[in-house]
C-alpha positions as CSV (number, residue, x, y, z in Angstrom):
1,X,92.9,96.1,74.3
2,X,93.3,98.8,71.8
3,X,93.3,102.3,73.2
4,X,92.6,105.7,71.8
5,X,94.3,109.1,72.9
6,X,91.2,110.3,74.4
7,X,91.0,106.8,76.5
8,X,94.7,107.5,77.5
9,X,93.3,111.1,78.8
10,X,90.6,109.7,80.7
11,X,93.3,107.1,82.5
12,X,95.3,109.9,83.3
13,X,92.0,111.9,85.0
14,X,91.2,109.0,86.8
15,X,95.0,108.8,88.3
16,X,94.6,112.8,89.0
17,X,91.8,111.5,91.3
18,X,93.8,108.9,92.6
19,X,96.5,111.4,93.4
20,X,94.1,114.0,94.8
21,X,93.1,111.1,97.3
22,X,96.6,110.1,98.0
23,X,97.3,113.8,99.3
24,X,94.4,113.7,102.1
25,X,96.0,111.4,104.8
26,X,92.8,108.7,105.6
27,X,91.7,108.5,101.8
28,X,93.0,105.8,100.0
29,X,93.8,106.2,95.9
30,X,92.8,102.5,95.7
31,X,89.2,103.3,97.0
32,X,89.0,105.8,93.8
33,X,90.9,103.0,91.6
34,X,88.2,100.8,92.5
35,X,85.2,102.9,91.8
36,X,86.7,104.1,88.5
37,X,86.8,100.9,87.4
38,X,90.5,100.4,86.9
39,X,91.6,98.6,89.9
40,X,91.9,94.8,88.6
41,X,93.7,96.3,85.3
42,X,96.2,97.9,87.9
43,X,96.9,94.9,89.8
44,X,97.3,92.8,87.1
45,X,99.8,95.3,85.2
46,X,102.0,95.9,88.0
47,X,102.1,92.3,88.8
48,X,103.4,91.6,85.5
49,X,106.8,93.3,86.4
50,X,108.6,90.3,86.9
51,X,111.5,88.2,85.9
52,X,109.3,86.9,82.7
53,X,109.3,90.5,81.4
54,X,113.3,90.7,81.2
55,X,113.1,87.3,79.1
56,X,110.5,89.1,77.1
57,X,112.4,92.2,76.6
58,X,115.5,89.7,75.9
59,X,113.8,87.4,73.3
60,X,111.1,89.8,72.0
61,X,112.3,93.5,72.4
62,X,111.1,96.6,73.9
63,X,107.8,96.7,72.2
64,X,106.7,93.0,73.2
65,X,107.6,94.0,77.0
66,X,106.3,97.0,76.7
67,X,102.8,95.1,75.9
68,X,103.3,92.8,78.7
69,X,103.5,95.4,81.4
70,X,100.6,97.5,79.8
71,X,102.9,100.2,79.6
72,X,100.7,102.8,78.2
73,X,98.2,102.1,80.6
74,X,100.6,102.5,83.8
75,X,102.3,105.8,82.1
76,X,99.0,107.6,81.8
77,X,97.9,106.7,85.2
78,X,101.1,107.7,87.2
79,X,101.4,110.9,85.0
80,X,98.1,111.9,86.1
81,X,98.6,110.8,89.9
82,X,102.0,113.2,89.6
83,X,100.4,116.0,88.0
84,X,97.9,116.0,90.9
85,X,100.0,115.7,93.6
86,X,102.1,118.3,92.4
87,X,99.0,120.6,91.6
88,X,96.6,119.9,94.7
89,X,98.8,119.3,97.2
90,X,98.7,123.1,98.3
91,X,95.3,123.5,97.9
92,X,94.4,120.4,99.7
93,X,96.9,121.3,102.5
94,X,94.9,124.8,103.0
95,X,91.5,123.3,102.8
96,X,92.5,120.6,105.6
97,X,94.3,123.6,107.7
98,X,90.9,125.8,107.1
99,X,88.0,124.0,106.0
100,X,88.7,120.5,107.2
101,X,84.8,119.9,108.2
102,X,83.7,120.6,104.4
103,X,86.9,118.5,102.8
104,X,86.2,115.8,105.1
105,X,82.5,115.7,104.4
106,X,82.8,115.5,100.6
107,X,85.3,112.7,100.5
108,X,83.2,111.0,103.4
109,X,80.0,111.1,101.2
110,X,82.2,109.9,98.4
111,X,83.6,106.9,100.2
112,X,80.2,106.2,101.6
113,X,78.9,105.5,98.1
114,X,81.8,103.6,97.1
115,X,80.8,101.0,99.6
116,X,77.8,100.4,98.1
117,X,79.1,100.5,94.4
118,X,81.7,97.9,95.7
119,X,79.5,95.7,97.8
120,X,77.1,95.4,94.9
121,X,79.8,93.6,92.7
122,X,79.5,90.5,95.5
123,X,77.4,88.0,93.3
124,X,77.1,85.4,96.2
125,X,76.7,86.3,100.0
126,X,76.9,83.4,102.5
127,X,77.9,83.4,106.2
128,X,81.7,83.4,105.5
129,X,81.4,86.4,102.9
130,X,79.6,88.0,106.0
131,X,82.4,87.2,108.3
132,X,84.9,88.3,105.9
133,X,82.8,91.7,105.7
134,X,82.9,92.1,109.6
135,X,86.3,90.9,110.2
136,X,87.5,93.7,107.8
137,X,85.5,96.5,109.0
138,X,86.8,95.6,112.5
139,X,90.3,95.5,111.4
140,X,90.0,98.9,109.5
141,X,88.4,100.5,112.3
142,X,90.4,99.6,114.6
143,X,93.6,100.7,112.9
144,X,91.9,103.9,112.6
145,X,91.8,104.3,116.3
146,X,95.5,103.4,116.9
147,X,98.0,106.2,118.5
148,X,100.3,107.3,116.1
149,X,103.9,106.3,117.5
150,X,105.6,109.3,119.7
151,X,109.1,107.9,118.8
152,X,110.3,107.8,115.1
153,X,112.6,105.6,114.2
154,X,115.3,106.2,111.3
155,X,116.8,103.3,110.8
156,X,117.1,102.4,106.9
157,X,115.9,98.8,107.5
158,X,112.8,100.2,109.3
159,X,112.1,102.3,106.7
160,X,112.5,100.1,104.0
161,X,109.7,97.9,105.9
162,X,107.6,100.9,106.6
163,X,107.5,101.9,102.9
164,X,106.6,98.3,102.0
165,X,103.9,98.4,104.4
166,X,102.5,101.8,103.4
167,X,102.5,101.1,99.8
168,X,100.5,97.9,100.3
169,X,97.9,99.6,102.4
170,X,97.9,102.6,99.2
171,X,96.2,100.0,97.0
172,X,94.0,98.3,99.2
173,X,90.8,100.6,99.1
174,X,90.0,102.2,102.3
175,X,93.4,102.1,103.9
176,X,95.6,105.3,103.5
177,X,99.2,104.6,103.0
178,X,100.3,108.0,104.5
179,X,98.4,107.4,107.8
180,X,100.2,104.2,107.9
181,X,103.4,105.6,107.9
182,X,102.3,108.3,110.7
183,X,101.1,105.3,113.0
184,X,104.3,103.7,112.6
185,X,106.5,107.1,113.2
186,X,108.3,106.7,109.7
187,X,106.1,109.6,108.1
188,X,108.3,112.8,109.5
189,X,111.8,111.1,109.0
190,X,110.4,110.1,105.2
191,X,109.7,113.7,105.0
192,X,112.7,114.9,106.3
193,X,114.8,112.7,104.2
194,X,113.1,114.4,100.9
195,X,113.3,117.6,102.3
196,X,116.8,117.3,103.0
197,X,117.7,115.5,99.5
198,X,119.0,112.6,101.9
199,X,119.1,110.3,98.6
200,X,120.2,107.0,100.6
201,X,117.0,107.3,102.7
202,X,115.3,108.3,99.5
203,X,116.4,105.2,97.7
204,X,115.8,102.9,100.7
205,X,112.6,104.1,100.9
206,X,111.6,104.0,97.0
207,X,113.4,100.3,96.9
208,X,110.8,99.1,99.7
209,X,108.0,100.8,98.4
210,X,108.7,99.2,94.8
211,X,109.4,95.5,96.8
212,X,106.0,96.2,98.9
213,X,104.2,97.0,95.7
214,X,105.5,93.8,93.4
215,X,104.7,91.5,96.2
216,X,101.1,92.9,97.2
217,X,99.8,93.4,93.8
218,X,100.4,89.7,92.9
219,X,98.7,88.5,96.0
220,X,95.7,90.3,95.3
221,X,95.7,89.7,91.9
222,X,95.5,85.7,93.0
223,X,92.9,86.5,95.3
224,X,90.5,88.3,92.8
225,X,91.2,85.3,90.4
226,X,90.6,82.6,92.8
227,X,88.1,84.3,95.6
228,X,87.1,87.1,93.9
229,X,83.5,87.5,96.2
230,X,85.7,86.9,99.0
231,X,88.1,89.5,98.4
232,X,85.8,92.1,97.6
233,X,83.7,91.3,100.8
234,X,86.8,92.1,103.0
235,X,87.6,95.7,100.7
236,X,84.3,96.6,101.1
237,X,84.9,95.8,104.9
238,X,88.0,97.8,104.9
239,X,86.1,100.7,103.7
240,X,83.4,100.8,106.1
241,X,86.2,100.7,108.9
242,X,87.7,103.5,107.6
243,X,84.9,105.9,107.6
244,X,86.0,106.5,111.1
245,X,89.0,108.2,110.1
246,X,87.4,110.5,107.5
247,X,84.2,111.3,109.8
248,X,84.1,115.3,109.1
249,X,84.1,116.7,113.0
250,X,86.8,115.7,115.3
251,X,87.8,116.7,118.5
252,X,91.8,117.0,119.0
253,X,93.4,115.1,121.8
254,X,97.1,115.8,121.6
255,X,99.0,118.1,119.2
256,X,102.5,117.7,117.8
257,X,104.8,120.2,116.3
258,X,105.6,119.6,112.3
259,X,109.3,120.1,110.6
260,X,108.0,124.0,110.1
261,X,107.5,124.5,113.9
262,X,103.6,124.8,113.2
263,X,101.5,122.8,115.9
264,X,99.2,120.3,114.5
265,X,96.6,117.5,115.5
266,X,98.2,114.5,116.5
267,X,95.4,112.3,118.1
268,X,91.9,112.9,117.4
269,X,88.7,111.1,117.7
270,X,85.2,111.5,116.2
271,X,82.7,113.3,118.0
272,X,79.2,114.6,117.3
273,X,78.7,117.7,115.2
274,X,76.6,119.0,117.4
275,X,79.5,119.5,120.0
276,X,80.9,122.0,117.7
277,X,79.5,125.7,117.8
278,X,80.1,126.2,114.0
279,X,79.5,122.8,113.0
280,X,78.8,123.7,109.0
281,X,76.3,121.1,109.1
282,X,73.9,122.1,106.0
283,X,77.2,122.5,103.6
284,X,79.0,119.8,105.1
285,X,75.8,117.4,104.4
286,X,75.5,119.0,100.9
287,X,79.1,118.5,99.9
288,X,78.4,115.0,101.3
289,X,75.9,114.7,98.9
290,X,77.7,116.1,96.1
291,X,80.5,113.2,96.5
292,X,77.7,110.5,97.3
293,X,76.3,111.6,94.0
294,X,79.6,111.5,92.1
295,X,80.0,108.1,92.7
296,X,76.4,107.3,91.2
297,X,77.4,109.2,88.2
298,X,80.3,107.4,87.7
299,X,78.7,103.9,87.9
300,X,75.8,105.4,85.6
301,X,78.3,106.4,82.8
302,X,80.3,102.9,83.5
303,X,77.3,100.7,82.9
304,X,76.0,103.0,79.9
305,X,79.7,102.3,78.6
306,X,79.3,98.4,78.9
């Protein structure tokens, strides 16, 4: 596939959108990858990192290995993700703390439209397809209702497995890897390791994430090649079920103190906007419409390009 510098800049922008989504607990960068049209290419590129890549490198050189792994695509994408996380993390953190309803409303509209976008790609419906859709939705909804573990586990084996599981969730549309870490009680130990520059833990977590990513990307690629409609159905269900997590109006049931000594929500449940005195309903609906319209615009541009 021959690409220009402009194409790689667009890929970088898609990476920035993925990074912005991943910063928000409950929103998956995988959803953004799917609706921006790079999901299957991302899976294929990641799954090409295997033993055959070493053989290609040894026999044909760096250029052939780079082409096999689609290196320019991956580098452009991950640079965009990195830039977004570094530049937008503080802004999104401020919005989550001060304008949570408005931020969640935008993402709610965006994710709602992505359900329609992905669902439309299912070319054949039958009873089993519908069952997978319902199963995916039920599973994702159940995950969003789970209470985070109060106890934290800092053992290296646990953090390795938690990172592998979280990275799998991160590339699944609808499921947030950061939220999985919170549920498992691994989010705070990993954050503390980064802040304290505990390189042993960081290396173990990184190794777990890479292992999970390389393994799960191959599974997803195989499913797309052999059972694309069924895979799309269950992924659409995941996104439907995840809407509970990003519902803008939440009631906080319990609180926790973070590493900076600040009280933050620990366990929340979705409630009616009319239970809020200042529900910001009109502005929230407007932002949801903006998020919804953004996906429709992306779809229209993609169709025009095709």
